[in-house]
VOGUTOR-268724 format. One line per 8 residues: number of its first residue (from 1); for each residue z, y, x of N, C-alpha, C. Coordinates in steps of 0.02 Angstrom, whole numbers, plus 50000, padded with zeros to 5 digits. Atoms other than C-alpha are relative to their C-alpha. Example, Ala and Ser with C-alpha at 12.3 -4.5 7.8 and 13.67 -1.06 7.14 Angstrom:
// VOGUTOR-268724
1> 50000 49941 50045 50390 49775 50615 50000 50060 50045 ~ 49997 49941 49958 50357 49947 50684 50037 50055 49961
//
This chain:
// VOGUTOR-268724
1> 50001 49930 50021 54245 52903 56193 49951 50007 49942 ~ 50044 49984 50055 54173 52964 56030 49971 50070 50013 ~ 50033 49936 49988 54045 53102 56049 50007 50045 49939 ~ 49998 49952 50054 54070 53259 55946 49929 50011 49974 ~ 50066 49989 50030 53928 53304 55829 49967 50064 50024 ~ 50027 49939 49970 53907 53474 55911 50033 50007 50068 ~ 49975 49994 49931 53925 53487 56100 49957 50051 50036 ~ 50040 49951 49963 53871 53644 56193 49983 49974 50069
9> 50022 50016 49932 53772 53618 56352 49988 50067 50035 ~ 50003 49936 49965 53796 53761 56474 49961 49993 50065 ~ 50034 49996 49936 53673 53801 56611 50047 50038 50047 ~ 49956 49969 49952 53777 53841 56765 49962 50011 50065 ~ 50035 49984 49938 53723 53920 56929 50017 49953 50057 ~ 49978 50045 49947 53822 53800 57037 50046 49947 49969 ~ 49961 50052 50033 53882 53634 56966 50065 49985 50037 ~ 49939 50015 49962 54006 53603 57107 50054 50052 49987
17> 49952 49946 50014 54090 53772 57079 50027 49994 49929 ~ 49978 50007 50070 54095 53743 56891 50046 49940 49992 ~ 49956 50058 50005 54169 53569 56910 50068 50014 50032 ~ 49936 49981 49969 54302 53637 57028 50041 50041 49951 ~ 49965 49957 50049 54346 53768 56897 50026 49959 49941 ~ 49981 50036 50061 54347 53654 56744 50046 49941 50014 ~ 49962 50061 49988 54417 53496 56822 50063 50013 50041 ~ 49942 49989 49956 54531 53554 56964 50048 50053 49974
25> 49957 49945 50022 54596 53715 56887 50023 49993 49928 ~ 49982 50003 50071 54592 53683 56699 50016 49929 49976 ~ 49983 50070 50015 54612 53492 56701 49957 49969 49945 ~ 50049 50035 50042 54457 53447 56601 49988 49932 50034 ~ 50014 50067 49975 54407 53264 56621 49924 49990 50003 ~ 50070 50018 49997 54235 53208 56681 49992 49933 49964 ~ 50011 50062 50038 54182 53080 56551 49945 49959 50033 ~ 50053 50031 49961 54021 53041 56643 49958 50055 50032
33> 50043 49952 49968 53900 53126 56759 49936 49966 50025 ~ 50062 50022 49970 53726 53112 56829 49987 50047 50059 ~ 50007 49956 49942 53736 53188 57004 49928 50014 50019 ~ 50070 49989 49982 53550 53163 57032 49967 50052 49955 ~ 50026 49949 50046 53518 53277 56882 50043 50064 50000 ~ 49953 49943 49997 53661 53398 56926 50028 50013 49930 ~ 49976 50000 50069 53741 53359 56757 50068 49966 49996 ~ 49935 50031 50013 53918 53321 56697 50020 50012 49927
41> 49975 49997 50069 53994 53285 56526 50076 50001 50005 ~ 49929 49990 49993 54173 53349 56513 50036 49999 49932 ~ 49959 49997 50061 54314 53336 56387 50068 50031 50016 ~ 49932 49972 49994 54481 53422 56357 50033 49994 49932 ~ 49962 50008 50062 54600 53363 56220 49955 49997 49938 ~ 50045 50008 50057 54454 53317 56106 49941 50048 50000 ~ 50057 49955 49993 54342 53465 56149 49953 49970 50052 ~ 50050 50026 49953 54181 53422 56240 49950 50054 50017
49> 50051 49953 49976 54056 53520 56344 49959 49965 50053 ~ 50044 50026 49948 53907 53476 56451 49983 50058 50047 ~ 50019 49951 49949 53867 53568 56613 49939 49974 50036 ~ 50059 50019 49963 53697 53566 56695 49980 50058 50045 ~ 50020 49948 49954 53646 53661 56850 49930 50024 49981 ~ 50063 49968 50018 53501 53781 56824 49940 49958 50020 ~ 50065 50033 49987 53330 53701 56810 49949 50034 49954 ~ 50053 49969 50042 53167 53741 56721 49997 49972 49930
57> 49999 50034 50064 53215 53640 56567 49992 50044 49939 ~ 50001 49966 50065 53262 53738 56413 50021 50073 50005 ~ 49980 49931 49990 53286 53913 56480 49952 50045 49962 ~ 50041 49956 50042 53225 54045 56357 49996 50071 50026 ~ 50001 49933 49971 53258 54198 56464 50035 50001 50067 ~ 49969 49993 49935 53328 54265 56625 50075 49984 49996 ~ 49929 50018 49999 53498 54191 56668 50037 50047 50049 ~ 49963 49952 49960 53606 54335 56729 50073 49999 49979
65> 49928 49997 50013 53794 54357 56740 50015 50062 49957 ~ 49965 50060 50025 53888 54355 56625 49956 49962 49951 ~ 50040 50042 50045 53806 54211 56537 50037 49991 49933 ~ 49971 50013 50065 53834 54171 56355 50021 50062 49962 ~ 49981 49938 50035 53841 54351 56294 50000 49989 49925 ~ 49996 50004 50073 53898 54357 56115 50029 49936 49974 ~ 49970 50063 50023 53981 54186 56110 50063 49987 50040 ~ 49942 50027 49964 54151 54116 56153 50012 49930 49975
73> 49989 50070 50017 54200 53934 56153 50074 49990 49987 ~ 49931 50011 50020 54360 53898 56057 50020 49929 50019 ~ 49976 50065 49976 54458 53757 56138 50073 49994 49977 ~ 49933 50010 50026 54610 53695 56044 50041 49958 50049 ~ 49954 50036 49956 54760 53635 56142 50067 49990 49964 ~ 49933 50014 50028 54928 53558 56097 50054 50040 50037 ~ 49950 49967 49958 55017 53653 56237 49968 50058 50038 ~ 50033 49942 49968 54946 53825 56274 50039 50026 50060
81> 49959 49976 49943 55091 53866 56390 49981 49963 50064 ~ 50020 50040 49942 55036 53725 56506 49934 50026 50029 ~ 50065 49973 49977 54857 53792 56516 50010 50070 50029 ~ 49985 49933 49974 54922 53969 56539 50031 49995 50070 ~ 49969 50011 49935 55027 53904 56684 49947 49984 50053 ~ 50054 50017 49953 54872 53827 56767 49959 50063 50017 ~ 50041 49940 49991 54776 53990 56744 50036 50050 50046 ~ 49962 49954 49958 54913 54096 56819 50008 49972 50071
89> 49992 50031 49934 54940 53972 56963 49936 50007 50042 ~ 50064 49995 49964 54755 53981 57008 49973 50072 50001 ~ 50017 49929 49999 54752 54171 56985 49933 50015 49966 ~ 50059 49987 50041 54613 54163 56855 50015 50060 49956 ~ 49984 49941 50042 54604 54334 56772 49988 49987 49926 ~ 50008 50004 50072 54626 54345 56585 49948 50050 49978 ~ 50045 49953 50033 54482 54421 56488 50038 50033 49943 ~ 49954 49974 50050 54608 54440 56347 50066 49964 50010
97> 49933 50027 49987 54794 54415 56380 50023 49956 49941 ~ 49973 50042 50054 54891 54283 56280 50031 50043 49946 ~ 49972 49964 50057 54935 54344 56106 49999 49955 49939 ~ 49998 50035 50064 54974 54282 55931 49954 50037 49952 ~ 50044 49971 50050 54841 54311 55799 50002 49959 49936 ~ 50003 50033 50066 54830 54271 55614 49932 50016 49969 ~ 50067 49994 50028 54662 54240 55532 50000 49974 49928 ~ 50006 50022 50070 54626 54232 55345 49952 49941 49996
105> 50041 50059 50008 54559 54059 55302 49986 49983 49926 ~ 50011 50006 50072 54566 54073 55112 50023 50066 49969 ~ 49981 49935 50029 54592 54216 54988 50075 50016 50006 ~ 49928 49986 49997 54782 54195 54998 50035 49960 50056 ~ 49970 50040 49947 54810 54099 55160 49975 50023 50069 ~ 50016 49985 49931 54815 54138 55346 50020 49941 50045 ~ 49983 50050 49949 54816 54025 55498 50018 50038 50064 ~ 49978 49967 49939 54912 54076 55653 49983 49960 50062
113> 50014 50031 49936 54864 54040 55832 50028 50044 50056 ~ 49989 49963 49938 54922 54088 56004 49938 49987 50041 ~ 50064 50008 49966 54766 54119 56107 49992 50050 50057 ~ 50022 49955 49947 54690 54197 56261 49930 49981 50019 ~ 50067 50013 49976 54519 54211 56339 49996 50009 50075 ~ 50017 49995 49929 54458 54182 56516 49925 49991 50006 ~ 50070 50012 49986 54286 54175 56595 49993 49947 50054 ~ 50014 50050 49948 54214 54029 56692 49960 50033 50056
121> 50035 49968 49944 54121 54057 56857 49934 50034 49981 ~ 50063 49969 50021 53960 54101 56763 50010 50053 49946 ~ 49985 49947 50048 54047 54219 56641 50005 49976 49928 ~ 49991 50025 50068 54054 54105 56488 50072 50011 49979 ~ 49932 49987 50025 54204 54152 56380 50029 49936 49970 ~ 49962 50058 50025 54331 54014 56349 50061 50027 49964 ~ 49942 49976 50039 54457 54046 56210 50045 49940 49985 ~ 49952 50053 50011 54605 53928 56221 50047 50022 49945
129> 49954 49982 50053 54715 53922 56067 50041 49940 49978 ~ 49954 50050 50027 54864 53829 55995 50017 50021 49929 ~ 49986 49989 50070 54890 53814 55808 50075 50013 49990 ~ 49930 49981 50014 55051 53898 55746 50021 49984 49929 ~ 49983 50014 50069 55042 53855 55562 49961 50044 49952 ~ 50033 49961 50053 54985 53929 55397 50053 50038 49961 ~ 49954 49963 50043 55063 54058 55283 49961 50031 49942 ~ 50029 49970 50059 55030 54128 55112 49998 50076 50010
137> 50004 49927 49998 54972 54308 55097 49988 50025 49929 ~ 50008 49971 50066 54967 54425 54948 49942 50047 49999
//
């Protein structure tokens, strides 16, 4: 495995609950873990994230639900319908329902995605999206 140059590390309140969510429900892969440190390194179709159960390490303030206020983690997928199926099967509520969005990426170009948002057990926002293509704009 090649490590990404930027990998978020999320403090989680319960590593077992988070692993159940990410691995069993969303089908992330555990690349490696350190159970003695309550730590796991996960991947999903090239995206990577680290999970570590709360400790006194690098906490800069009180950790209250929902965590990660003001940030969402964009996770690209080749088959958003498959992920949506897992989410519906496990009755995970959508923070934002699946929809198509177009975002300007240059003065005369947009990129389309189908995307939705959910929250993990600690309230972190996960934004899954599938690339739809580009189009010229005037």
